[in-house]
C-alpha positions as CSV (number, residue, x, y, z in Angstrom):
1,M,0.0,0.0,0.0
2,S,1.3,3.5,-0.8
3,A,2.1,6.1,1.8
4,W,-0.5,8.4,0.3
5,L,-3.2,5.8,0.7
6,E,-2.1,5.0,4.2
7,A,-2.4,8.7,5.1
8,C,-5.9,8.8,3.6
9,I,-7.0,5.8,5.7
10,A,-5.5,7.4,8.8
11,R,-7.4,10.6,8.1
12,A,-10.6,8.6,7.6
13,N,-10.1,6.9,11.0
14,D,-9.9,10.3,12.6
15,N,-12.7,11.9,10.5
16,S,-15.4,13.0,12.8
17,A,-16.9,15.7,10.6
18,G,-19.1,13.5,8.5
19,E,-22.8,13.1,8.9
20,N,-23.7,10.5,11.5
21,W,-26.5,9.0,9.3
22,L,-23.8,8.1,6.8
23,A,-21.4,6.6,9.3
24,V,-22.3,3.0,8.4
25,K,-21.7,3.6,4.7
26,R,-18.4,5.3,5.5
27,Q,-17.3,2.4,7.6
28,E,-18.2,-0.1,4.8
29,S,-16.1,1.9,2.3
30,L,-13.3,2.2,4.8
31,A,-13.2,-1.5,5.2
32,L,-13.0,-2.0,1.5
33,L,-10.4,0.7,1.2
34,R,-8.1,-1.0,3.7
35,E,-8.2,-4.2,1.6
36,S,-7.6,-2.3,-1.7
37,P,-4.2,-2.6,-3.3
38,W,-2.5,0.5,-4.6
39,P,-2.7,0.5,-8.5
40,T,0.5,-0.2,-10.3
41,R,1.4,-0.9,-14.0
42,K,0.3,-4.5,-13.3
43,T,-3.2,-3.4,-12.4
44,E,-5.1,-3.6,-15.7
45,A,-7.4,-0.6,-15.0
46,W,-4.3,1.5,-14.3
47,K,-1.8,0.0,-16.7
48,Y,-1.3,3.2,-18.6
49,T,-2.0,5.8,-15.9
50,P,0.8,6.1,-13.4
51,L,0.1,7.7,-10.0
52,R,3.6,9.0,-9.3
53,A,2.4,12.6,-9.3
54,L,-0.1,11.9,-6.6
55,Q,2.4,9.9,-4.5
56,G,4.5,13.1,-4.2
57,F,1.5,15.4,-3.5
58,S,1.3,16.5,0.1
59,G,-0.8,19.6,-0.2
60,G,0.3,22.6,1.8
61,E,-0.9,26.0,2.8
62,A,-3.7,26.9,0.4
63,S,-3.7,30.2,-1.5
64,A,-6.8,31.9,-2.7
65,A,-8.8,29.8,-5.3
66,A,-9.2,31.3,-8.8
67,A,-12.8,32.1,-9.5
68,V,-14.6,30.3,-12.3
69,D,-16.6,32.7,-14.5
70,S,-20.3,32.4,-15.0
71,I,-21.5,31.3,-18.5
72,V,-23.1,34.2,-20.3
73,D,-26.8,33.6,-21.2
74,L,-26.9,30.2,-19.6
75,N,-29.0,31.5,-16.7
76,S,-27.8,28.6,-14.6
77,I,-28.3,27.9,-10.9
78,D,-24.6,27.8,-9.7
79,L,-23.5,25.7,-6.8
80,E,-19.9,26.6,-6.0
81,F,-17.4,24.5,-4.0
82,V,-14.2,26.1,-2.9
83,D,-11.6,23.6,-1.8
84,G,-14.4,21.1,-1.3
85,N,-16.5,23.4,0.9
86,F,-20.0,24.5,-0.1
87,D,-21.2,28.0,0.9
88,I,-24.7,27.5,2.2
89,E,-25.4,31.2,1.5
90,Q,-25.8,30.3,-2.2
91,L,-29.1,28.6,-1.3
92,N,-30.6,31.9,-0.1
93,V,-32.3,32.3,-3.5
94,E,-35.7,31.3,-4.8
95,L,-35.4,27.9,-6.6
96,P,-37.8,26.8,-9.4
97,E,-40.8,24.9,-8.3
98,G,-40.1,21.2,-7.9
99,L,-36.4,21.6,-7.2
100,S,-34.8,21.1,-3.8
101,I,-31.1,21.6,-3.1
102,K,-29.6,20.8,0.3
103,R,-26.3,20.2,1.9
104,L,-25.8,16.6,3.0
105,A,-25.4,17.8,6.5
106,D,-28.8,19.6,6.4
107,A,-30.9,16.8,4.8
108,D,-34.2,16.1,6.5
109,S,-35.0,12.7,7.9
110,E,-36.9,11.5,4.7
111,T,-34.0,12.6,2.5
112,Q,-31.5,11.0,4.8
113,I,-33.3,7.6,4.5
114,W,-33.2,7.8,0.7
115,A,-29.6,9.1,0.5
116,A,-28.3,6.5,3.0
117,K,-29.8,3.8,0.7
118,R,-28.4,5.3,-2.5
119,F,-25.1,6.5,-1.3
120,A,-22.3,4.6,-3.2
121,C,-24.8,2.2,-4.7
122,I,-24.5,3.3,-8.3
123,K,-20.7,3.8,-8.0
124,P,-19.1,0.4,-8.2
125,E,-17.0,-0.7,-5.3
126,R,-14.0,-1.3,-7.5
127,H,-13.3,2.4,-7.9
128,L,-10.5,3.0,-5.5
129,F,-10.7,6.8,-5.5
130,G,-14.4,6.6,-5.2
131,L,-13.8,4.8,-1.9
132,V,-11.4,7.6,-1.0
133,N,-14.2,10.1,-1.7
134,D,-16.6,8.0,0.4
135,V,-14.5,8.2,3.5
136,L,-13.0,11.7,3.2
137,F,-15.7,13.9,1.7
138,S,-16.3,16.9,4.0
139,D,-19.1,18.5,2.1
140,G,-21.7,17.7,-0.5
141,V,-25.2,18.4,-1.8
142,I,-28.4,16.6,-2.6
143,I,-30.2,17.8,-5.7
144,D,-33.8,16.5,-5.8
145,V,-36.2,17.1,-8.7
146,A,-39.8,16.3,-7.9
147,A,-41.8,13.8,-10.0
148,G,-43.3,15.4,-13.1
149,S,-41.2,18.6,-12.7
150,T,-39.3,20.2,-15.5
151,I,-36.4,22.5,-14.4
152,D,-35.7,24.9,-17.3
153,R,-32.6,26.4,-15.7
154,P,-29.4,24.2,-15.8
155,I,-27.9,23.4,-12.4
156,R,-24.1,24.1,-12.6
157,I,-21.8,22.5,-10.0
158,V,-18.5,24.5,-10.0
159,Q,-15.3,23.2,-8.4
160,Q,-12.6,25.8,-7.4
161,L,-9.4,24.7,-5.9
162,S,-6.5,26.6,-4.3
163,Q,-2.8,26.0,-4.7
164,G,-2.0,23.0,-2.5
165,A,-5.6,22.1,-1.8
166,E,-7.2,18.7,-1.7
167,A,-10.9,18.3,-2.1
168,H,-13.3,15.4,-1.9
169,T,-16.8,16.6,-3.0
170,R,-19.9,14.4,-3.2
171,V,-23.1,15.1,-5.2
172,L,-26.3,13.0,-5.1
173,V,-29.0,13.8,-7.7
174,R,-32.5,12.3,-7.8
175,L,-34.9,12.8,-10.7
176,G,-38.4,11.8,-9.8
177,E,-40.7,9.9,-12.1
178,G,-41.2,11.9,-15.4
179,A,-38.9,14.7,-14.2
180,K,-36.6,16.7,-16.5
181,A,-33.4,18.6,-15.6
182,A,-29.9,19.5,-16.8
183,V,-26.8,19.3,-14.6
184,V,-23.4,20.7,-15.5
185,E,-20.3,19.7,-13.6
186,H,-17.6,22.3,-14.2
187,C,-14.0,21.7,-12.9
188,D,-11.4,24.3,-13.8
189,G,-7.9,25.5,-12.7
190,N,-4.2,25.0,-13.1
191,S,-2.9,25.2,-9.5
192,E,-1.2,22.2,-8.0
193,S,-4.1,20.5,-6.3
194,F,-6.1,17.2,-6.1
195,N,-9.8,16.5,-6.2
196,T,-12.1,13.5,-6.4
197,L,-15.5,14.9,-7.4
198,V,-18.0,12.0,-7.4
199,A,-21.6,12.5,-8.7
200,E,-24.3,9.9,-8.5
201,Y,-27.5,10.2,-10.4
202,Q,-30.8,8.3,-9.9
203,I,-32.9,8.8,-13.0
204,S,-36.4,7.4,-12.2
205,A,-38.9,6.0,-14.6
206,L,-39.7,8.3,-17.6
207,A,-37.3,10.9,-16.3
208,E,-34.8,12.7,-18.6
209,L,-31.4,14.0,-17.6
210,E,-29.2,16.3,-19.7
211,H,-25.7,16.1,-18.3
212,Y,-22.3,17.7,-18.9
213,R,-18.9,17.3,-17.3
214,F,-16.2,19.9,-18.2
215,A,-12.9,18.6,-16.8
216,F,-10.8,21.6,-17.6
217,Q,-8.0,21.1,-15.0
218,V,-4.6,21.5,-16.6
219,D,-0.9,21.6,-15.6
220,K,-0.5,20.3,-12.0
221,A,-4.3,20.2,-11.1
222,M,-4.8,16.5,-10.6
223,S,-8.3,15.0,-10.6
224,V,-9.6,11.4,-10.3
225,G,-13.4,11.5,-10.1
226,G,-16.5,9.9,-11.6
227,C,-20.1,10.2,-12.9
228,H,-22.4,7.3,-12.2
229,F,-25.9,7.0,-13.6
230,D,-28.8,4.6,-12.7
231,L,-31.6,4.5,-15.2
232,A,-35.1,3.1,-14.3
233,E,-37.7,2.1,-16.8
234,R,-37.9,4.3,-19.9
235,A,-35.5,6.8,-18.4
236,Q,-33.2,8.8,-20.8
237,L,-29.7,10.2,-20.4
238,N,-27.9,12.5,-22.7
239,S,-24.3,13.1,-21.4
240,T,-21.4,15.0,-22.8
241,L,-17.9,15.0,-21.3
242,V,-15.2,17.5,-22.4
243,G,-11.7,17.1,-20.9
244,F,-8.3,18.7,-21.0
245,G,-5.2,16.8,-19.7
246,S,-3.0,17.5,-16.7
247,T,-0.4,15.7,-14.7
248,L,-3.1,13.3,-13.7
249,S,-6.7,13.4,-15.0
250,R,-9.1,10.5,-14.9
251,V,-12.9,10.2,-15.1
252,D,-14.8,7.0,-14.5
253,V,-18.3,6.9,-16.1
254,D,-20.7,4.2,-15.2
255,I,-24.2,3.9,-16.8
256,N,-26.5,1.2,-15.4
257,H,-29.6,0.4,-17.4
258,G,-31.6,-0.9,-14.5
259,G,-35.0,-0.8,-16.2
260,E,-36.5,-1.7,-19.6
261,H,-36.7,0.6,-22.7
262,T,-33.9,2.9,-21.4
263,F,-31.8,5.2,-23.6
264,A,-28.3,6.5,-22.9
265,K,-26.2,8.7,-25.2
266,F,-22.6,9.4,-24.1
267,N,-20.3,11.7,-26.1
268,A,-16.8,12.5,-25.0
269,I,-14.1,14.9,-26.3
270,Y,-10.6,15.3,-24.9
271,L,-7.8,17.4,-26.1
272,L,-4.2,16.9,-24.8
273,D,-1.0,18.7,-25.2
274,G,2.6,18.8,-23.7
275,R,3.0,15.9,-21.4
276,E,-0.6,15.8,-20.3
277,L,-2.5,12.7,-19.4
278,F,-6.2,12.0,-19.6
279,D,-7.8,8.6,-18.8
280,L,-11.5,7.8,-19.5
281,H,-13.0,4.6,-18.3
282,A,-16.6,4.1,-19.3
283,T,-18.7,1.1,-18.3
284,V,-22.2,0.4,-19.5
285,E,-24.3,-2.3,-17.8
286,H,-27.4,-3.5,-19.7
287,A,-29.2,-5.5,-17.0
288,K,-32.7,-5.3,-18.6
289,P,-34.2,-5.9,-22.1
290,N,-34.9,-3.3,-24.8
291,G,-32.3,-0.8,-23.8
292,R,-30.2,1.3,-26.1
293,T,-26.7,2.9,-25.7
294,V,-24.8,5.2,-28.1
295,E,-21.2,6.1,-27.3
296,N,-19.0,8.4,-29.3
297,I,-15.5,9.2,-28.0
298,R,-13.2,11.6,-29.9
299,C,-9.6,12.4,-28.8
300,I,-6.9,14.7,-30.2
301,I,-3.4,14.2,-28.8
302,A,-0.4,16.5,-29.5
303,D,3.3,16.7,-28.5
304,H,4.2,14.0,-25.9
305,A,0.7,13.8,-24.4
306,K,-0.9,10.4,-23.5
307,A,-4.6,9.4,-23.7
308,V,-6.3,6.3,-22.3
309,F,-9.7,5.1,-23.2
310,N,-11.3,1.9,-21.9
311,G,-15.0,1.4,-22.9
312,R,-16.9,-1.6,-21.8
313,I,-20.5,-2.5,-22.7
314,H,-21.8,-5.5,-20.7
315,I,-25.0,-7.1,-21.9
316,H,-26.5,-9.4,-19.2
317,R,-28.1,-12.7,-20.0
318,D,-31.7,-11.4,-19.6
319,A,-31.1,-8.2,-21.5
320,Q,-32.5,-9.2,-24.9
321,K,-33.2,-6.8,-27.8
322,V,-30.5,-4.4,-26.7
323,L,-29.0,-2.0,-29.2
324,A,-25.5,-0.7,-28.3
325,E,-22.9,1.2,-30.3
326,L,-19.4,2.3,-29.2
327,N,-17.1,4.3,-31.5
328,N,-13.7,5.7,-30.5
329,R,-11.8,7.9,-33.0
330,N,-8.4,9.3,-32.2
331,L,-6.3,11.9,-34.0
332,L,-2.5,12.1,-33.3
333,L,-0.8,15.4,-34.0
334,S,2.7,14.3,-33.2
335,D,4.9,11.2,-33.7
336,H,5.4,11.2,-29.9
337,A,1.7,11.4,-28.9
338,E,0.2,8.2,-27.5
339,I,-3.3,6.7,-27.3
340,N,-4.1,3.4,-25.5
341,T,-7.6,2.4,-26.4
342,K,-9.6,-0.7,-25.5
343,P,-13.2,-1.0,-26.6
344,E,-14.9,-4.0,-25.1
345,L,-18.2,-5.9,-25.7
346,E,-19.2,-8.6,-23.2
347,I,-22.4,-10.2,-24.4
348,Y,-24.4,-13.0,-22.7
349,A,-27.8,-12.4,-24.5
350,D,-28.4,-13.8,-28.0
351,D,-31.0,-11.4,-29.4
352,V,-29.0,-8.1,-29.4
353,K,-27.4,-5.8,-32.0
354,C,-24.1,-4.4,-30.9
355,A,-21.1,-2.8,-32.6
356,H,-17.8,-1.3,-31.5
357,G,-14.8,0.2,-33.2
358,A,-11.6,2.3,-32.7
359,T,-9.5,4.2,-35.2
360,I,-6.2,6.0,-34.8
361,A,-4.9,8.4,-37.5
362,A,-2.7,11.4,-38.2
363,M,-3.8,14.7,-39.6
364,D,-4.5,14.4,-43.4
365,E,-1.6,16.1,-45.2
366,Q,-3.7,16.3,-48.4
367,A,-6.4,18.2,-46.6
368,L,-3.7,20.5,-45.1
369,Y,-2.2,21.1,-48.6
370,Y,-5.7,21.8,-50.0
371,L,-6.4,24.5,-47.4
372,Q,-2.9,26.0,-47.8
373,S,-3.2,26.1,-51.5
374,R,-6.2,28.4,-51.0
375,G,-4.3,30.8,-48.9
376,V,-5.0,29.4,-45.4
377,D,-2.1,29.6,-43.0
378,R,-0.8,26.1,-42.0
379,S,-1.4,26.7,-38.3
380,K,-5.0,27.9,-39.0
381,A,-5.6,25.0,-41.3
382,Q,-4.6,22.6,-38.5
383,V,-7.0,24.3,-36.2
384,M,-9.8,24.0,-38.8
385,L,-9.2,20.3,-39.4
386,S,-8.9,19.6,-35.7
387,F,-12.1,21.4,-34.9
388,G,-13.9,19.6,-37.7
389,F,-12.8,16.3,-36.2
390,I,-14.8,17.0,-33.0
391,N,-17.4,19.6,-34.1
392,E,-20.0,16.9,-34.8
393,L,-20.2,16.0,-31.1
394,V,-20.3,19.7,-30.1
395,D,-23.3,20.1,-32.5
396,Q,-25.0,17.3,-30.8
397,M,-25.0,19.1,-27.4
398,P,-28.7,19.7,-26.5
399,N,-27.9,23.1,-24.9
400,Q,-26.8,25.5,-27.7
401,V,-25.8,28.2,-25.2
402,L,-23.2,25.8,-23.8
403,A,-22.2,24.7,-27.3
404,E,-21.5,28.3,-28.3
405,W,-19.6,29.0,-25.0
406,L,-17.5,25.9,-25.6
407,R,-16.4,26.5,-29.3
408,P,-14.1,29.5,-28.7
409,Q,-12.5,27.6,-25.8
410,L,-11.8,24.6,-28.0
411,R,-10.4,26.8,-30.8
412,Q,-8.1,28.5,-28.2
413,R,-7.0,25.1,-27.0
414,F,-6.3,23.9,-30.6
415,A,-4.2,27.1,-31.3
416,Q,-2.0,26.2,-28.3
417,M,-1.5,22.6,-29.2
418,E,1.9,21.7,-30.8
419,V,1.6,19.9,-34.1
420,S,4.7,18.1,-35.6
């Protein structure tokens, strides 16, 4: 076991700040954490993602966190965490009818009963850093959308971290039957820090969730977190992840089709430069019949950056008439860039239609020459072709305000990426 993990376990043993009604769950996770080996290159799920940077992280005296700007015209309900702490004053505003937002510490008895049952139930036990979040989180919120309610304003969860800060934030979201809502998880910053944002979503029957995760930590801002979704009968999920790389960036996405006639669409884009790393592990569990999953993953890697993608779709024995598609496309902008991709289908039902594929390519020199021959500067041509590679997924984002906000950030990112 690593010294860092031993320190986490010691802190968890001394942690008395958590909610008493979650004490049993914390103890269960702590017992699992004590038995969990530290990931090495021999650990399949961490084979290409070294944890050396985290081993040397000891935190320190935190400086002021850089503010994350609001998104113009989004009209979102912003919930800001600074170094893992939530400011309750943010809830002194009128919320839309059918929407309830509470700190975990302030949940009423009825909400506590639900949360205690659902806490860490969607997130698989095998997620080591999910267990770390279970035992160390100091603050979190419960977002509850009443049955039949449609929340027109997106709910944006913003993470701000100071230099030397370590944050373990927990978010639980429940959409009641037939409810509709949009949630944006927005993590930004470049200061040396570490966070394990874990968000769990219960999407009840006939409910619809529009979800985004913007993992924009760069440089020494380390992050290992996850988004975990449980879909009941006829529930729908439309999720988009956009990530930049850092010294250590990993997101685990788990989608559990727990009811029949469910639909999940998951699009992901990540852009890496320098010696950045980004690791995306996505697992889809089809446990019931008549479900559908569509996954599209696009990655652009420049310089000496390294990307990891592991996508697994598991069709259970009784999950007949499932449709599932997984497509991973990667663009290498340098001879030194690296992608390790592993799409997987594990099928135990015999009446299903599934497909998966992965491609790795360099930038098309003929297309570059064509643009240059028409007066386009080579660097601008590279940006145009790179943007064209991922623009299809940006166009598919349901919220066009977010799409328009994202495009200039992606163009700026492309302009900074080193192409050789």
